[in-house]
N, C-alpha and C positions, 0 to 999 in steps of 0.2 A: 445393829442395822435394821431400820425401820423402813419398809417399802409399800408402795402401793403398785398394784399391776394394772397397765393398760393394754387392752386387747383390741386390735383392729382386723376386723374379717372384711377384706377386700374382695374384689373380683377375680384378681389373680392370685392372691395369697392371704394368709393369716399371719399377723405378726403380733408379738407379745413383748412388752417392755416392762422392766422392773425399775421404778423410779425411787431413789432413796430421798425422801423429802427433808431429811435433816441436812444432809450436805448438797442437796439440789443437784443431783446427778443420776443419769440412767446408768445403772450398775450391771445391768444383763439384758439380753435381747435375744429373740429367735424367730424364725420365720419358716413357713412351710408352704409350698405352692398347692394351688387349688386348680383342677382342671375345668374345662369348659365345654358344654355341649352345644353345637351351632349347627343350624340347619339353614337352608336357603330362604324358607319362609318367613324368616326373622326370628325363629326360635333361639333363645339363650337361655340355658339352664345349668343348673348344677344339682348334685345330691346332697340332701341335707347331712347323710353319713359321711360325706367328705369333709364337712365342717367339724364334725366331732373327731374325725382321724387328724385333721390339721391342728385342732386344739391340743390334742393329746401329744402329737409330735412336738409342738412349740413347748409345752410344759417340760416334756422329757428332755429337751434339749438344754434346759437351764439347770444349774448346779442346784443340787438338792438342798444345801442351806439357803440359798437365795429364794427358792420357792417357800421355805418354811418362814421366811421373814414377812411375807405378804400379810398386810393389815386390811386390805380392801381392794376391791377390784371394779373397773369401770370398763364397759364394752362399747366400741364403736363398730357400726356395721354398714355395708353397703345398703343403701336406701331402696325401698319399693318391692324387694323381693318378697315373693309369696310363698310361705312355708305351711303347708296344709298338713295337719295332724288329726289323727283319730283320738278317741276318748282316753287312750293310754299314752299319748304323746307320741305315737309312732307316725313317721311321714307316710302320707298316702300317695305322693307323687313327687316328681322333681320340683326343685325351687325355680320357679320362672324369676328371671332377673330383671333389674332396672333396664338393661339394654335390649330386653325381648321386645320386638316390634310385631309379633304375631298376633296381637289382640286389636288391631285397628277396628274391625267390625264390632268388636264389644264396646270399643269407645263410643262409636257412633250409636250403637244401641241403647247404651245407658243415657247418652246426651238426648237423644230423641224421647226417651221415657221421661227424662226430667222436664222436658218442655224447651230444650235449646241450652246452648252453652251460657247465654247471658243469665238465665235462671240459675244454672248450677253455681256460677261465680257469685251471683247475688246471695244465694243460700249458704253454700258451704265456703266459698272463698277461691276454689280452684277449679279450673276446666278439666273435663275428663281427657287426659291426654296419654297417648301410648307411653307406656313405661311404668305408669302408676300401678298400684295394687288392685284397685276396684276392678278394672277391666279383666285382670288375670283370674280374679275369682269367678267372674261370669264365664270366662272361657273354660275354667275347670267344670264348673256346673254342666256346660254344654258339650264338653268333650270327653269328660271322665265322670258320667252321671252316677255310676255305682259308687265310685270313691267319694263323689261329693255328698252322698246320702250319708256316708260315714264321718263327714268333716265335724269336727267339734271345737277345734282350735286354729285360728288365722294368726300366725305369727310373722313378724319380720325377722331377717337373718339375725339382727343383734339381739332381738327379743328371744330368738332360738337359742343363741349362746347363753344368754341369761337363764333361759331354762334348763339347758345341760348343766349349769354350775349350781342352780337352787331347786330345780323341780317345780318352779313356780311359773304360771302364765301372767305375764305382766307386760305393760307397754307404758310410754311416756310421751308426752304432747309433741317433741319435735319430729322424731322419726314417724309417730303415728299420724301427723299432718301431710306426710307425703304418701298416704295411701289412696287419697281422694275419697276415703270413707269417713272423713273427720271434718267437723266444723270448726275452722282455724279461728274465728272470731270468739266463739265460746270455749274453746279447748275441750271439745267432748266428741265421741263418736256421732256420726251423722246417722240416726235412724231412718231418715227419708232416703239417703243414698243407698244404705245398706238394704232397704225394703225394695228397692228397684231391681236388686240382683236375686233376693229371695227372702221369704219370712224368717228364716233361721239364721241369716247371715250375722246379725247384730249380736246375737247370743253366743256366736263363735269368736267374737272380738275379745281380747283380754281387757282385765280391769286396768285402769290408768293410775300411775303413780306420780307424785309431784317430782320435779327434776333433782331436787336435793335429797330424796328419799330412796331407800334401798328396794331394788326389785325382789330381793329376798336375801337368804343368808347362804353360804356355801354348804351343800348338803354333805352328809357322811359319805354318800357314793360318789360324788365328785371329788371330794377330798382324797379318796382312796385312788381314783382313777387319774388324777392329775398331779397328786403329791403335793396339795396346798393344804393350808390349814382349814379345819371345818368350822363352820359358825361365823366366819368373817363376812361383813356386808358386802353384797354385790350391788354397785349403785345402778340407777335406773337406766344409765347409758344413753345412747343416741345414734343417730344416723352418722355416716361418716363426715358428712358437711356439717352437721351440728357440732360434732366433737373436733372437727377441724378449726371451727370458729373459736371453741375453747382454747385449742393449742395454740392458736395465733393471736390470742388476746382480743378477738373480735366479740366482745361482750358488752361493748358500749356503742352509742350512736357515733357515726362519723368515719368509721373504717370498714373496709371491704376485704374480704379474703377470695383470692382467686387461685383454684386448683387446676393444674394442667396435669391430668392423668388421662386415662382411656377416655374418661368423659371429662368436660371442661365445666367447672362450676365458678360462680361469681355470686358472692352473698355478703350481706351486711346485717348488723343487728339493729333491732327497733324496739322502742318500749311500747309501742302500740301496732296493731296490725297494719300491714301494708298490702292492700288488695290492688292488683293490676287488672283493669277491665279488659285487657287484650289477652290476658293468660300468659304472657311472655315470662314475666316474673312469677315464679310460684310464691304463694303467700304462706310459706311455712312458718311454723312456730320454732322458736329455738329451744335447745335443751338446758336453758338456764332461767327460763321464766318469762322471756319476752317473744320476740318474733324475729325471724330470719328470712326476709325476702330473698329469693335465689333465682338465678338464671342456670339452667343446665343444658349443655350442648352434648350430645352422645357421641360426637367424633371430634376428639381434641388432639392427642398424640397419635390417634390412629392413623391419619394421613401420612405424617412422617415416618411412622414404623412401617408402613406399607412400602412406601417409596424407597426408604432406607434398605429394606430386604430387597427390593427389585434392583437397586443400583450396587448391591453387596457392599455396603458402607456400615461401619460402626457408627455409634452416635456422634463421636467428636468429628469424624471425617465429613459425615453429614451435615453438621453445623458449619464446618469449614467450607464446604462446597456452597452452602446457602449464603454465607457472608460475602462470597465473590459477587453475588447479584446485588444490583441497587434496589432501593425501596420500590415495592410495587412489582418487582422481578419483571421489568421491561414489558408489562402488560399481561404476563402469564397470570392467568387466574384460577385458583382451584376451589371447587365445590367439594367439600371432603366428606360427603355422605355415605360412606361405606356401610354404616350401620342403620341405614334411614335417618331420621332426625326428629327431635322433640321441639327444639327451637332453632329455627323456625319449624312449624308444625308439618313436617313431611315425612310421615312414617313410611312411605314407600320410596324415599330418596335415593338417589345413586350418585356416586362420585363422578366428576368430570373434569378434565383439564381443559381451559378455555383460553381463547385469545393467542392461540400459536400462530407464529409466522415462521417463514424461512429464517429470518434474522434472530428472532429470540428462542428458538427451539434448541434450549441448552439445559444441561443437567443442572447447572446451578439455579437457573430461573425456576425450574419445577421444584427444586428442594427449598427455595426460599418461599415460594408460593404455598407449599405444604406448611410451613411454620406460620406464615401470615394468615392463612385461612382460619387456623385455630383462634387467633386473636380477633379476626374481624367477626367471627361468631359471638365472641365476648362482647364486642362493641354493641350488638343489639341489646344485651342486657344493660350495659352502661347507659345507653340512652333511655332505657326503660326507668333506671334508677333516677336520672335527671329529670324525666317527666313527672315522676312521682313526688320530686321534691326532696329527695334524699340527698344531702350534702356531703360528699365524700372528700376525705383528706388525703388519704393514702390507701394504697392496696398491699395487702400482704400475700405474697406469692408462695405457692407450695406445690408439691406434687413432683413426679419425675421430671417434667418439663421446666420446672423452676430452676434446675441446675444448668441451664443453657443460658449463658451471658447473651447470646443473640436474642432468645426468646424474651429475657428479661427487658431488653432495650425495645423490642417490637411491642411489648405489652405497655411499657411506660408511655410510648410515643402514639400508639394507636387509641389508648385510653386516655391520655393527657393528664396522668396522674403519677406522682412519685410511686415507685415500686420498691418494696422492701422485701428481702428474702431472708427470713429469720434463720438464725444460725443452728437452732435446733431441728433436728430431723423428726420424721414420723410425728407429724402435727395431729393426726387422728387419734394415733395410740397415746401421745402425750395428753390430748384432751381428755380421753377416757381416764388417764391416771389422775389427772387434776379433778375431774368430776369425782372420782373415787375418794379423794382427799375431802371434797366438799361433803360427800356423804358421810364419811368417817367422822368429819366434825360434828355434823348434826345429829348423828346417832349416838355420839359419846363412846365410840367403841375403843376397845384396847389400842393404844397408840395415837389417839386423837389428841393428847396433850392439850397445847394451847392453840391448836388450829384455828384459824378464822372460819366463821360460819358464813362469811361473804364469798361468793364466787369471784366477784371483782378483785377483792384483795388477794385471794389465792392466786388468781391469774397474775396480777401485779408482782406477786412474790416468787412464781415458779416458771412463768413463760419468759423465755429468753429471745428478745427481739432484736438484740444487736446482730448486725448482719449487713449484707450488701444493700445499697440503696441507690436505685437508678432514677435520676430526674429526666423528665422529657425535655426535648428540644423543640422549640417553637418551629424551626425550620423543618425538621423532620416530621413533626406532627402534621405540618401542612401538607407535606408529600403525601402522608398516609391518609389524609382526608380524600386526596384525589384517588388513591389506590382503593379505598373503601367504597368510594363512588362507583368505581368500575366493577368491583366485587358485587355490590348491590344491584348494579344493571343486570349482571348475569343471573344473580338469583331471583331478581323479578321475572326474568325472560323464562327461565328454566323451571322454577319452582312449580308453576302450574301443571307441568308434566308428571309430578310425583304426588299430587295431593288424593 
């Protein structure tokens, strides 16, 4: 048996899959939950030690023989998290996460210092939005000055897992582009942005490796701790969206992947940089050599989970309740900003239920409005893709919300594109496994055999796209145009309260 290992370090859990690339099948998998520190000021943090414990738990849950079969490893990780380490690689503070909105003041401070948002976008390609890594570093400098003086390494969560496996400090273009410390056009760290935070920040950023190259080899210490072979390559890896793109075959122009999880993302591959002057679409790099323009909303399945808990319903019962309501939920509109919001840029946003009357105040309407609100947020990104000339043919739908037939239908009709739900699970972890194959092929390691050195060919060979295909209906899409118009009016009226 010859396998590659895909690791996905998410917000709620760490997942590990072993993929037998000869028989093209996931042969083993495991998962470990990760806690979350949440405070009313928008703080969302985790401890780096929890990542190490989760990784150890996941590997321990796999059969020993399966662990010994691993020829290469690829890591996917939640984007934007700031892992501050000292000279010896010890954490100096908690990991501030992508969903942390406590850095609004730092975003404004960096933007002012750079001469305004237009100049930041013109220079590095990204605005300074809450959630990105750069304002977290400034927050750390201001709020933990003694620890900041000992800061020597700035890593992202997936980089930190790579460090645990290899002992090497490394980064790659895709995840690095989500830090807002990166020049996305030149694919290099931005000395100008780093310098606005502090003169030593640039030196704390890790060296960059190409997407097909290894971040390092599994160290003897990691091999002993996790029960995996020493000396095997650990691929460059990438952010969860970048690896999700690989795992759904979005490595060529014309396809979009949409993930319905705690956050919602919509992204597509491009051979050239796609810079959105409004900043709504993040001009990220891909982890396969191109670029990955991306929309991120911070509240996707959050609203449905909150109302599901309030109503005391399981997932299927909640969907069944929502299915009773018509398109547009009889005028009930939910603004789902339970965690603030990045797109639209409302870091102080609050959730609200609007349009309630004595006639439409029904549980089914609120349930449907919760589902619809997640996709209305995605439509903002779809309109951005259209304005920038991106010609999409199909959306690949992944994440927990992708399992809902009702959400599949809403997505197809709101976005007016066919929606395909790949049959393979764990797209990000699978993307990590395929990138590990790519790395293995390009390093010529044991087990490389006749593996293709082309990521496109590897995706064609190993990504299973057969699954549910949902086509939009012209009539239903027209009804959703009206419902989205109502949503947009409430957003336009209430948005200024939260800026």
